[in-house]
Legacy VTK file of the C-alpha trace (Angstrom):
# vtk DataFile Version 3.0
C-alpha trace
ASCII
DATASET POLYDATA
POINTS 76 float
73.030 94.388 82.719
70.782 94.607 85.748
69.311 97.830 87.007
70.868 97.223 90.404
74.352 96.968 88.884
73.840 100.154 86.892
72.661 101.923 90.036
75.763 100.761 91.918
78.118 102.010 89.218
76.229 105.272 88.850
76.446 105.759 92.596
80.199 105.187 92.520
80.674 107.698 89.702
78.483 110.304 91.402
80.189 109.762 94.772
83.581 109.965 93.115
82.692 113.283 91.540
81.476 114.684 94.859
84.476 113.376 96.763
86.889 114.647 94.135
85.404 118.106 94.254
85.550 118.227 98.041
89.141 116.983 98.105
90.171 119.747 95.673
88.343 122.314 97.805
89.979 120.965 100.972
93.426 121.176 99.400
92.799 124.746 98.254
91.538 125.892 101.648
94.433 124.127 103.411
96.886 126.088 101.272
95.059 129.348 101.945
94.884 128.601 105.672
98.649 128.195 105.869
99.303 131.144 103.572
97.282 133.530 105.762
98.326 132.064 109.128
101.082 134.591 109.813
99.725 137.732 108.168
96.009 137.650 108.999
94.935 135.163 111.693
91.216 135.906 111.320
91.304 135.002 107.620
93.345 131.926 108.471
90.668 130.923 110.975
87.999 131.121 108.270
90.064 128.959 105.925
90.746 126.471 108.721
87.014 126.153 109.368
86.316 125.709 105.662
89.056 123.076 105.454
87.524 120.996 108.228
84.022 121.351 106.775
85.318 120.071 103.429
87.121 117.156 105.089
84.043 116.137 107.090
81.820 116.294 104.001
84.408 114.269 102.067
84.509 111.538 104.708
80.719 111.452 105.018
80.315 111.237 101.251
82.742 108.330 101.010
81.094 106.563 103.931
77.552 106.959 102.634
78.520 105.924 99.106
80.354 102.900 100.500
77.359 101.835 102.577
74.930 102.296 99.703
77.255 100.435 97.349
77.417 97.477 99.698
73.686 97.500 100.375
72.851 97.559 96.656
75.130 94.600 96.110
73.304 92.304 98.501
70.364 90.236 97.374
67.452 89.562 99.664
LINES 1 77
76 0 1 2 3 4 5 6 7 8 9 10 11 12 13 14 15 16 17 18 19 20 21 22 23 24 25 26 27 28 29 30 31 32 33 34 35 36 37 38 39 40 41 42 43 44 45 46 47 48 49 50 51 52 53 54 55 56 57 58 59 60 61 62 63 64 65 66 67 68 69 70 71 72 73 74 75
């Protein structure tokens, strides 16, 4: 197997682990945001911010991994 192919698959596994972790964190903070929304709005605001940070990092991770995966697949 070529080194380039191994790098592509390793990148997919690593990106999947990062994206999976961020999606679990986003789900947890979304639940906490809605749980605290009525009783403590300042805590809910913190969880809302953390939720959006996790979502943005998740999307960026998937985008960067996708671009690197495609670029490693091309031959010059």
